[in-house]
C-alpha positions in Angstrom: -43.8 -82.9 8.9 -43.1 -79.2 8.7 -41.7 -78.9 12.2 -39.3 -81.8 11.6 -37.9 -80.3 8.5 -37.5 -77.0 10.2 -35.6 -78.7 13.0 -33.4 -80.5 10.4 -32.6 -77.2 8.7 -31.6 -75.6 12.0 -29.5 -78.6 13.0 -27.9 -78.7 9.6 -27.1 -75.0 9.6 -25.4 -75.4 12.9 -23.4 -78.4 11.7 -22.3 -76.5 8.6 -21.2 -73.5 10.7 -19.1 -75.9 12.8 -17.4 -77.3 9.7 -19.3 -80.6 9.8 -20.3 -80.4 6.2 -21.1 -84.0 5.5 -23.4 -84.2 8.5 -25.0 -80.9 7.4 -25.5 -82.3 3.9 -27.2 -85.3 5.3 -29.5 -83.2 7.4 -30.4 -80.8 4.6 -31.2 -83.8 2.3 -33.5 -85.1 5.1 -35.2 -81.8 5.4 -35.8 -81.7 1.6 -37.5 -85.1 1.8 -40.1 -83.5 4.0 -40.3 -80.2 2.2 -38.8 -80.5 -1.3 -39.4 -76.8 -2.0 -37.7 -75.4 1.1 -35.4 -72.6 -0.1 -33.5 -72.6 3.2 -32.7 -76.3 2.9 -31.7 -75.9 -0.8 -29.5 -72.9 0.0 -27.9 -74.7 2.9 -27.3 -77.9 1.0 -25.8 -75.9 -1.9 -23.4 -74.1 0.4 -22.4 -77.3 2.2 -21.8 -79.1 -1.0 -19.7 -76.2 -2.2 -17.7 -76.4 1.0 -16.9 -80.0 0.2 -15.9 -79.2 -3.4 -19.0 -80.8 -5.0 -19.6 -77.7 -7.1 -21.6 -79.2 -9.9 -24.2 -80.6 -7.5 -24.0 -77.4 -5.3 -24.9 -75.3 -8.3 -28.2 -77.2 -8.8 -29.3 -76.1 -5.4 -27.8 -72.6 -5.4 -29.4 -71.8 -8.7 -32.7 -73.2 -7.5 -33.0 -70.6 -4.8 -32.5 -67.5 -7.0 -35.3 -65.1 -6.3 -36.5 -66.9 -3.1 -36.1 -65.6 0.5 -33.1 -67.9 0.9 -31.3 -66.1 -2.0 -28.8 -63.6 -0.7 -25.2 -62.4 -1.1 -23.8 -65.5 0.6 -25.6 -67.9 -1.8 -24.4 -65.7 -4.7 -20.8 -65.8 -3.5 -21.0 -69.6 -3.2 -22.5 -69.8 -6.6 -19.7 -67.5 -8.0 -17.0 -69.7 -6.3 -18.5 -72.9 -7.8 -18.7 -71.3 -11.3 -15.1 -70.3 -10.9 -14.1 -73.8 -9.8 -15.9 -75.4 -12.7 -14.3 -73.1 -15.2 -17.4 -71.0 -16.2 -15.8 -67.6 -16.1 -18.8 -65.7 -17.5 -21.2 -67.1 -14.9 -18.5 -66.5 -12.1 -18.3 -62.8 -13.0 -22.1 -62.5 -13.3 -22.7 -64.0 -9.9 -20.0 -61.9 -8.3 -21.4 -58.7 -9.8 -24.9 -59.6 -8.5 -23.4 -60.3 -5.1 -21.8 -56.8 -5.1 -25.1 -55.2 -6.1 -26.9 -57.0 -3.2 -24.2 -56.0 -0.7 -26.0 -52.9 0.6 -29.1 -55.0 1.4 -27.0 -57.7 3.0 -24.2 -55.6 4.5 -23.6 -58.0 7.4 -21.6 -60.2 5.0 -18.7 -57.8 4.4 
């Protein structure tokens, strides 16, 4: 059901952007049932989980997209925030430095 999961990801992203993070989480999880390797769904789920303060679970998904197309400055910043919130200062600084390095390639974020 490739088209279904794509529609779920698009819907989930919209919900997340509107601050409806729990609905977004549910939609991203649904998309991952159809396509368990979807980087966009994993990144979106990680960011939505981070927005709700579920950083330990968020890190599972954010770290899973490293090196994939869905990996960008935004996912690194969310990863850095989660590392900070969980008390891992070394990982926080490493993710933040990587986000700064990627900034020229993802300048729309700043």
